N, C-alpha and C positions, 0 to 999 in steps of 0.2 A: 303412908304414901301420899304424895301430893295430889290434889284434885286438878291441878293445872295440866293442860295438854302440851307437852314439850314437842310432840311430833309435828305440829303445825309450824312451818317455817315463818319466822318473823312474829309469832304471836306473843313471845315473851322477850323482855328487854332488861338489860342491866348496865350499870355504870362500871367502866373499867378504869382503874387508876394507874397512871404512869409516874415513874420517878426517873429523873435524869441522873446518870452516873458517869461523870467525865464526858466522853463522846458517845455514850450509849444511852438508849432509852430502854428502861426495864419495866415490864408489867409488874406493878407492885402488889396489887390486890384487886378483887372484884367485889361488887355489891351484890345484894340478893336479886333474884329474878323478880321482875315486876310485870303486871298483867298488860300494860300497854306502853307504847313508845312515848307518849306525852308525859306520863308520870316519870319515866326514866329520864327524859329530857329535862324536866323540872329539877330533879335531883342533880343532874349533871351541871346545870346552870348554877345551882346553889353551891356546889363544891368548887366550881370554876371561879366564882366570885370570891372564894376564900383562898385562892392561889393554887388549887390542885390542877394537875394536867389530867384530863379525862377524855374518854371516848365512850360511845354507846355500842353495845353488842347485842345482836338479836339471837334467838335460840338456835338459829342455823349456823352461828359462829361468825357471821359477817360483822366487821368492825366499821363504825362510822366515826371518823375523826371529829372531835368536838373542840379540842384545844388547838390553837395555832402552834405550829412547830413540831407536831408529831409526825413520824414517818408514815408514808402511805401504805 
């Protein structure tokens, strides 16, 4: 069992990857949970620089758009 506290809203973050398929945007995969937003943001920047469409998600399920052109 993980030692991280998933019950605290916003305490864990992960990178969510999107793939464009014709006129649709599909959630392709997600990264591992990370202990803070800044670390997840750094990874999102790294992947975005390499051409991936990404967003950040907190442990409460809220998505924060990171790449331009993603749906709200």
